[in-house]
VMD Tcl script that builds the backbone (N, CA, C; Angstrom):
set m [mol new atoms 345]
animate dup $m
set s [atomselect $m all]
$s set {name element resname resid chain x y z} {
  {N N GLN 1 A -45.145 8.635 55.672}
  {CA C GLN 1 A -44.084 7.634 55.660}
  {C C GLN 1 A -44.373 6.589 54.591}
  {N N VAL 2 A -43.350 6.245 53.837}
  {CA C VAL 2 A -43.486 5.277 52.759}
  {C C VAL 2 A -42.749 3.998 53.145}
  {N N GLN 3 A -43.394 2.880 52.994}
  {CA C GLN 3 A -42.741 1.592 53.194}
  {C C GLN 3 A -42.477 0.937 51.845}
  {N N LEU 4 A -41.288 0.388 51.724}
  {CA C LEU 4 A -40.887 -0.302 50.502}
  {C C LEU 4 A -40.421 -1.709 50.873}
  {N N VAL 5 A -40.908 -2.679 50.145}
  {CA C VAL 5 A -40.521 -4.058 50.409}
  {C C VAL 5 A -40.012 -4.684 49.118}
  {N N GLU 6 A -38.732 -5.088 49.145}
  {CA C GLU 6 A -38.131 -5.723 47.975}
  {C C GLU 6 A -38.243 -7.240 48.075}
  {N N SER 7 A -38.264 -7.870 46.925}
  {CA C SER 7 A -38.266 -9.331 46.870}
  {C C SER 7 A -37.643 -9.766 45.549}
  {N N GLY 8 A -37.318 -11.053 45.476}
  {CA C GLY 8 A -36.839 -11.604 44.215}
  {C C GLY 8 A -35.360 -11.882 44.139}
  {N N GLY 9 A -34.611 -11.514 45.153}
  {CA C GLY 9 A -33.183 -11.796 45.123}
  {C C GLY 9 A -32.910 -13.278 45.301}
  {N N GLY 10 A -31.644 -13.642 45.144}
  {CA C GLY 10 A -31.277 -15.040 45.321}
  {C C GLY 10 A -29.956 -15.351 44.671}
  {N N LEU 11 A -29.715 -16.642 44.533}
  {CA C LEU 11 A -28.488 -17.134 43.917}
  {C C LEU 11 A -28.774 -17.544 42.480}
  {N N VAL 12 A -27.931 -17.092 41.572}
  {CA C VAL 12 A -28.102 -17.414 40.160}
  {C C VAL 12 A -26.739 -17.653 39.539}
  {N N ARG 13 A -26.698 -18.504 38.539}
  {CA C ARG 13 A -25.437 -18.781 37.855}
  {C C ARG 13 A -25.111 -17.670 36.857}
  {N N PRO 14 A -23.837 -17.470 36.547}
  {CA C PRO 14 A -23.472 -16.476 35.517}
  {C C PRO 14 A -24.234 -16.727 34.219}
  {N N GLY 15 A -24.727 -15.649 33.649}
  {CA C GLY 15 A -25.535 -15.745 32.446}
  {C C GLY 15 A -27.017 -15.868 32.715}
  {N N GLY 16 A -27.369 -16.073 33.959}
  {CA C GLY 16 A -28.771 -16.243 34.324}
  {C C GLY 16 A -29.504 -14.926 34.512}
  {N N SER 17 A -30.756 -15.048 34.917}
  {CA C SER 17 A -31.634 -13.881 35.071}
  {C C SER 17 A -32.315 -13.904 36.433}
  {N N LEU 18 A -32.648 -12.723 36.896}
  {CA C LEU 18 A -33.463 -12.553 38.098}
  {C C LEU 18 A -34.385 -11.372 37.880}
  {N N ARG 19 A -35.517 -11.427 38.551}
  {CA C ARG 19 A -36.448 -10.294 38.513}
  {C C ARG 19 A -36.685 -9.847 39.952}
  {N N LEU 20 A -36.316 -8.603 40.230}
  {CA C LEU 20 A -36.548 -8.019 41.546}
  {C C LEU 20 A -37.834 -7.201 41.503}
  {N N SER 21 A -38.525 -7.202 42.620}
  {CA C SER 21 A -39.750 -6.434 42.711}
  {C C SER 21 A -39.749 -5.605 43.994}
  {N N CYS 22 A -40.261 -4.397 43.901}
  {CA C CYS 22 A -40.362 -3.509 45.057}
  {C C CYS 22 A -41.798 -3.038 45.149}
  {N N THR 23 A -42.435 -3.339 46.263}
  {CA C THR 23 A -43.810 -2.930 46.490}
  {C C THR 23 A -43.855 -1.744 47.431}
  {N N ALA 24 A -44.528 -0.686 46.982}
  {CA C ALA 24 A -44.629 0.539 47.779}
  {C C ALA 24 A -45.967 0.597 48.500}
  {N N SER 25 A -45.963 1.285 49.637}
  {CA C SER 25 A -47.189 1.398 50.440}
  {C C SER 25 A -48.099 2.515 49.954}
  {N N GLN 26 A -47.626 3.285 48.967}
  {CA C GLN 26 A -48.442 4.375 48.423}
  {C C GLN 26 A -48.458 4.294 46.900}
  {N N ASN 27 A -49.375 5.039 46.330}
  {CA C ASN 27 A -49.511 5.079 44.879}
  {C C ASN 27 A -48.207 5.544 44.243}
  {N N VAL 28 A -47.764 4.824 43.230}
  {CA C VAL 28 A -46.460 5.145 42.632}
  {C C VAL 28 A -46.435 6.509 41.975}
  {N N PHE 29 A -47.578 7.062 41.648}
  {CA C PHE 29 A -47.599 8.395 41.047}
  {C C PHE 29 A -47.306 9.490 42.063}
  {N N SER 30 A -47.247 9.123 43.332}
  {CA C SER 30 A -46.904 10.116 44.348}
  {C C SER 30 A -45.394 10.325 44.449}
  {N N PHE 31 A -44.627 9.517 43.697}
  {CA C PHE 31 A -43.172 9.584 43.771}
  {C C PHE 31 A -42.590 10.293 42.555}
  {N N GLU 32 A -41.642 11.196 42.825}
  {CA C GLU 32 A -40.959 11.861 41.717}
  {C C GLU 32 A -40.118 10.859 40.927}
  {N N THR 33 A -39.462 9.982 41.639}
  {CA C THR 33 A -38.680 8.929 40.984}
  {C C THR 33 A -38.773 7.627 41.777}
  {N N MET 34 A -38.592 6.534 41.094}
  {CA C MET 34 A -38.440 5.219 41.702}
  {C C MET 34 A -37.148 4.654 41.120}
  {N N GLU 35 A -36.272 4.168 41.975}
  {CA C GLU 35 A -34.956 3.729 41.513}
  {C C GLU 35 A -34.544 2.427 42.174}
  {N N TRP 36 A -33.614 1.777 41.513}
  {CA C TRP 36 A -32.899 0.646 42.084}
  {C C TRP 36 A -31.429 1.031 42.208}
  {N N HIS 37 A -30.864 0.749 43.348}
  {CA C HIS 37 A -29.442 0.924 43.608}
  {C C HIS 37 A -28.886 -0.412 44.076}
  {N N ARG 38 A -27.579 -0.508 44.067}
  {CA C ARG 38 A -26.970 -1.734 44.575}
  {C C ARG 38 A -25.687 -1.395 45.310}
  {N N GLN 39 A -25.294 -2.314 46.183}
  {CA C GLN 39 A -24.051 -2.145 46.927}
  {C C GLN 39 A -23.361 -3.488 47.073}
  {N N ALA 40 A -22.160 -3.550 46.552}
  {CA C ALA 40 A -21.340 -4.746 46.696}
  {C C ALA 40 A -20.458 -4.600 47.931}
  {N N PRO 41 A -20.010 -5.695 48.511}
  {CA C PRO 41 A -19.148 -5.615 49.700}
  {C C PRO 41 A -17.915 -4.762 49.434}
  {N N GLY 42 A -17.668 -3.809 50.322}
  {CA C GLY 42 A -16.488 -2.968 50.198}
  {C C GLY 42 A -16.592 -1.865 49.169}
  {N N LYS 43 A -17.767 -1.734 48.548}
  {CA C LYS 43 A -17.941 -0.713 47.523}
  {C C LYS 43 A -19.059 0.239 47.909}
  {N N GLN 44 A -19.065 1.393 47.259}
  {CA C GLN 44 A -20.128 2.360 47.507}
  {C C GLN 44 A -21.418 1.933 46.818}
  {N N ARG 45 A -22.508 2.383 47.393}
  {CA C ARG 45 A -23.801 2.140 46.763}
  {C C ARG 45 A -23.852 2.917 45.459}
  {N N GLU 46 A -24.432 2.281 44.430}
  {CA C GLU 46 A -24.480 2.929 43.117}
  {C C GLU 46 A -25.856 2.776 42.489}
  {N N LEU 47 A -26.186 3.735 41.655}
  {CA C LEU 47 A -27.452 3.705 40.937}
  {C C LEU 47 A -27.413 2.624 39.873}
  {N N VAL 48 A -28.503 1.882 39.767}
  {CA C VAL 48 A -28.639 0.872 38.720}
  {C C VAL 48 A -29.583 1.376 37.631}
  {N N ALA 49 A -30.765 1.813 38.044}
  {CA C ALA 49 A -31.764 2.260 37.080}
  {C C ALA 49 A -32.749 3.195 37.763}
  {N N SER 50 A -33.299 4.099 36.962}
  {CA C SER 50 A -34.211 5.103 37.486}
  {C C SER 50 A -35.466 5.182 36.625}
  {N N PHE 51 A -36.631 5.311 37.302}
  {CA C PHE 51 A -37.903 5.445 36.596}
  {C C PHE 51 A -38.567 6.699 37.135}
  {N N PRO 52 A -38.433 7.826 36.429}
  {CA C PRO 52 A -39.059 9.056 36.911}
  {C C PRO 52 A -40.553 9.046 36.657}
  {N N ARG 53 A -41.274 9.886 37.410}
  {CA C ARG 53 A -42.719 9.978 37.201}
  {C C ARG 53 A -43.006 10.384 35.769}
  {N N TRP 54 A -42.244 11.355 35.317}
  {CA C TRP 54 A -42.353 11.787 33.928}
  {C C TRP 54 A -40.972 11.726 33.314}
  {N N GLY 55 A -40.873 11.383 32.062}
  {CA C GLY 55 A -39.585 11.343 31.396}
  {C C GLY 55 A -39.111 9.935 31.155}
  {N N SER 56 A -37.891 9.863 30.672}
  {CA C SER 56 A -37.340 8.586 30.236}
  {C C SER 56 A -36.655 7.840 31.370}
  {N N ARG 57 A -36.695 6.539 31.285}
  {CA C ARG 57 A -35.934 5.708 32.214}
  {C C ARG 57 A -34.445 5.867 31.948}
  {N N ARG 58 A -33.652 5.743 32.984}
  {CA C ARG 58 A -32.197 5.855 32.865}
  {C C ARG 58 A -31.544 4.630 33.471}
  {N N TYR 59 A -30.399 4.284 32.890}
  {CA C TYR 59 A -29.652 3.112 33.353}
  {C C TYR 59 A -28.186 3.464 33.527}
  {N N ALA 60 A -27.571 2.816 34.504}
  {CA C ALA 60 A -26.117 2.894 34.607}
  {C C ALA 60 A -25.524 2.197 33.392}
  {N N ASP 61 A -24.302 2.563 33.066}
  {CA C ASP 61 A -23.661 1.964 31.887}
  {C C ASP 61 A -23.626 0.445 31.966}
  {N N PHE 62 A -23.372 -0.089 33.155}
  {CA C PHE 62 A -23.256 -1.539 33.287}
  {C C PHE 62 A -24.604 -2.247 33.145}
  {N N ALA 63 A -25.682 -1.481 33.307}
  {CA C ALA 63 A -27.015 -2.072 33.227}
  {C C ALA 63 A -27.644 -1.928 31.844}
  {N N GLU 64 A -27.161 -0.989 31.081}
  {CA C GLU 64 A -27.735 -0.718 29.758}
  {C C GLU 64 A -27.713 -1.970 28.899}
  {N N GLY 65 A -28.880 -2.312 28.347}
  {CA C GLY 65 A -28.961 -3.470 27.470}
  {C C GLY 65 A -29.146 -4.801 28.169}
  {N N ARG 66 A -28.944 -4.839 29.481}
  {CA C ARG 66 A -29.109 -6.094 30.218}
  {C C ARG 66 A -30.252 -6.033 31.220}
  {N N PHE 67 A -30.474 -4.842 31.797}
  {CA C PHE 67 A -31.489 -4.675 32.829}
  {C C PHE 67 A -32.642 -3.843 32.280}
  {N N LEU 68 A -33.827 -4.098 32.835}
  {CA C LEU 68 A -34.997 -3.318 32.453}
  {C C LEU 68 A -35.785 -2.965 33.705}
  {N N ILE 69 A -36.005 -1.665 33.907}
  {CA C ILE 69 A -36.814 -1.212 35.035}
  {C C ILE 69 A -38.233 -0.957 34.529}
  {N N SER 70 A -39.206 -1.412 35.282}
  {CA C SER 70 A -40.594 -1.228 34.873}
  {C C SER 70 A -41.442 -0.903 36.093}
  {N N ARG 71 A -42.603 -0.351 35.826}
  {CA C ARG 71 A -43.490 0.095 36.904}
  {C C ARG 71 A -44.881 -0.460 36.648}
  {N N ASP 72 A -45.544 -0.902 37.685}
  {CA C ASP 72 A -46.920 -1.365 37.569}
  {C C ASP 72 A -47.785 -0.492 38.476}
  {N N ILE 73 A -48.591 0.382 37.869}
  {CA C ILE 73 A -49.366 1.322 38.662}
  {C C ILE 73 A -50.540 0.647 39.362}
  {N N THR 74 A -50.937 -0.524 38.902}
  {CA C THR 74 A -52.053 -1.224 39.542}
  {C C THR 74 A -51.606 -1.956 40.806}
  {N N LYS 75 A -50.319 -2.284 40.861}
  {CA C LYS 75 A -49.786 -3.011 42.012}
  {C C LYS 75 A -48.884 -2.147 42.885}
  {N N ASN 76 A -48.616 -0.923 42.445}
  {CA C ASN 76 A -47.683 -0.034 43.151}
  {C C ASN 76 A -46.310 -0.679 43.301}
  {N N THR 77 A -45.822 -1.208 42.207}
  {CA C THR 77 A -44.516 -1.859 42.228}
  {C C THR 77 A -43.586 -1.253 41.181}
  {N N VAL 78 A -42.299 -1.394 41.450}
  {CA C VAL 78 A -41.276 -1.112 40.452}
  {C C VAL 78 A -40.377 -2.336 40.415}
  {N N ASP 79 A -40.223 -2.900 39.248}
  {CA C ASP 79 A -39.471 -4.130 39.079}
  {C C ASP 79 A -38.170 -3.880 38.343}
  {N N LEU 80 A -37.230 -4.776 38.548}
  {CA C LEU 80 A -35.962 -4.727 37.832}
  {C C LEU 80 A -35.699 -6.112 37.263}
  {N N GLN 81 A -35.814 -6.236 35.957}
  {CA C GLN 81 A -35.499 -7.476 35.267}
  {C C GLN 81 A -34.019 -7.449 34.914}
  {N N MET 82 A -33.287 -8.444 35.393}
  {CA C MET 82 A -31.841 -8.477 35.183}
  {C C MET 82 A -31.488 -9.730 34.397}
  {N N ASN 83 A -30.846 -9.517 33.254}
  {CA C ASN 83 A -30.449 -10.612 32.384}
  {C C ASN 83 A -28.930 -10.639 32.228}
  {N N SER 84 A -28.433 -11.763 31.752}
  {CA C SER 84 A -26.990 -11.928 31.512}
  {C C SER 84 A -26.176 -11.521 32.737}
  {N N LEU 85 A -26.596 -11.989 33.874}
  {CA C LEU 85 A -25.936 -11.608 35.126}
  {C C LEU 85 A -24.534 -12.178 35.213}
  {N N GLN 86 A -23.671 -11.397 35.810}
  {CA C GLN 86 A -22.270 -11.776 35.994}
  {C C GLN 86 A -21.908 -11.650 37.472}
  {N N PRO 87 A -20.824 -12.274 37.897}
  {CA C PRO 87 A -20.442 -12.191 39.316}
  {C C PRO 87 A -20.311 -10.752 39.830}
  {N N ASP 88 A -19.880 -9.822 38.975}
  {CA C ASP 88 A -19.776 -8.417 39.392}
  {C C ASP 88 A -21.127 -7.792 39.711}
  {N N ASP 89 A -22.202 -8.436 39.322}
  {CA C ASP 89 A -23.539 -7.917 39.628}
  {C C ASP 89 A -23.995 -8.303 41.037}
  {N N SER 90 A -23.206 -9.088 41.719}
  {CA C SER 90 A -23.574 -9.510 43.067}
  {C C SER 90 A -23.583 -8.324 44.022}
  {N N GLY 91 A -24.494 -8.369 44.972}
  {CA C GLY 91 A -24.588 -7.315 45.967}
  {C C GLY 91 A -25.990 -7.249 46.533}
  {N N VAL 92 A -26.182 -6.267 47.375}
  {CA C VAL 92 A -27.518 -6.014 47.911}
  {C C VAL 92 A -28.171 -4.949 47.040}
  {N N TYR 93 A -29.362 -5.251 46.580}
  {CA C TYR 93 A -30.104 -4.335 45.713}
  {C C TYR 93 A -31.201 -3.659 46.534}
  {N N TYR 94 A -31.232 -2.338 46.408}
  {CA C TYR 94 A -32.172 -1.531 47.174}
  {C C TYR 94 A -33.124 -0.777 46.249}
  {N N CYS 95 A -34.341 -0.727 46.666}
  {CA C CYS 95 A -35.342 0.108 46.017}
  {C C CYS 95 A -35.417 1.425 46.789}
  {N N THR 96 A -35.530 2.519 46.073}
  {CA C THR 96 A -35.677 3.816 46.721}
  {C C THR 96 A -36.645 4.680 45.934}
  {N N VAL 97 A -37.373 5.525 46.647}
  {CA C VAL 97 A -38.292 6.453 45.999}
  {C C VAL 97 A -38.081 7.839 46.597}
  {N N ARG 98 A -38.378 8.844 45.785}
  {CA C ARG 98 A -38.349 10.225 46.260}
  {C C ARG 98 A -39.782 10.759 46.251}
  {N N GLN 99 A -40.176 11.315 47.386}
  {CA C GLN 99 A -41.489 11.921 47.516}
  {C C GLN 99 A -41.291 13.298 48.132}
  {N N GLY 100 A -41.509 14.328 47.337}
  {CA C GLY 100 A -41.214 15.678 47.815}
  {C C GLY 100 A -39.719 15.822 48.036}
  {N N THR 101 A -39.339 16.153 49.254}
  {CA C THR 101 A -37.921 16.291 49.581}
  {C C THR 101 A -37.386 15.089 50.358}
  {N N SER 102 A -38.182 14.052 50.461}
  {CA C SER 102 A -37.801 12.880 51.247}
  {C C SER 102 A -37.478 11.697 50.352}
  {N N ASP 103 A -36.442 10.981 50.752}
  {CA C ASP 103 A -36.083 9.726 50.093}
  {C C ASP 103 A -36.362 8.567 51.044}
  {N N TYR 104 A -36.945 7.518 50.503}
  {CA C TYR 104 A -37.251 6.330 51.287}
  {C C TYR 104 A -36.548 5.130 50.658}
  {N N TRP 105 A -36.066 4.253 51.528}
  {CA C TRP 105 A -35.322 3.081 51.063}
  {C C TRP 105 A -35.940 1.805 51.616}
  {N N GLY 106 A -35.866 0.763 50.814}
  {CA C GLY 106 A -36.247 -0.549 51.291}
  {C C GLY 106 A -35.109 -1.176 52.056}
  {N N GLN 107 A -35.355 -2.390 52.538}
  {CA C GLN 107 A -34.358 -3.062 53.357}
  {C C GLN 107 A -33.293 -3.774 52.527}
  {N N GLY 108 A -33.536 -3.907 51.253}
  {CA C GLY 108 A -32.576 -4.532 50.356}
  {C C GLY 108 A -32.821 -6.011 50.162}
  {N N THR 109 A -32.391 -6.503 49.016}
  {CA C THR 109 A -32.484 -7.933 48.724}
  {C C THR 109 A -31.157 -8.385 48.125}
  {N N GLN 110 A -30.661 -9.514 48.594}
  {CA C GLN 110 A -29.350 -9.994 48.190}
  {C C GLN 110 A -29.413 -10.696 46.838}
  {N N VAL 111 A -28.482 -10.324 45.971}
  {CA C VAL 111 A -28.301 -11.001 44.688}
  {C C VAL 111 A -26.885 -11.562 44.653}
  {N N THR 112 A -26.782 -12.849 44.414}
  {CA C THR 112 A -25.481 -13.495 44.337}
  {C C THR 112 A -25.379 -14.231 43.009}
  {N N VAL 113 A -24.367 -13.879 42.235}
  {CA C VAL 113 A -24.142 -14.516 40.946}
  {C C VAL 113 A -22.861 -15.342 41.068}
  {N N SER 114 A -23.033 -16.641 41.019}
  {CA C SER 114 A -21.893 -17.525 41.246}
  {C C SER 114 A -22.159 -18.879 40.628}
  {N N SER 115 A -21.093 -19.501 40.166}
  {CA C SER 115 A -21.224 -20.854 39.634}
  {C C SER 115 A -20.983 -21.887 40.738}
}
mol reanalyze $m
mol bondsrecalc $m
mol representation Tube
mol addrep $m
């Protein structure tokens, strides 16, 4: 069983930045992928960014150029640096990892972009 704990959400003004962090209970190399997803009220959950064990990082179109996903193998974390935030970026952000055939999700952290 993998535990994931997200942190770093909050309220930010349009144009501002936030850094989300997800701490895993196991070594990050045990995961095929580490990802961030988000869900806005009334909308489906969507992929934001993906960090595979091997290969290139991937971003949703709306995140390209504004968000950066990174991994720290010494801390077992995957972070999401979000810049130039807009109100449409508001929602609950979830960290998820795939290990074998199992997917694990964190509890989510709220991001609110508002003036």
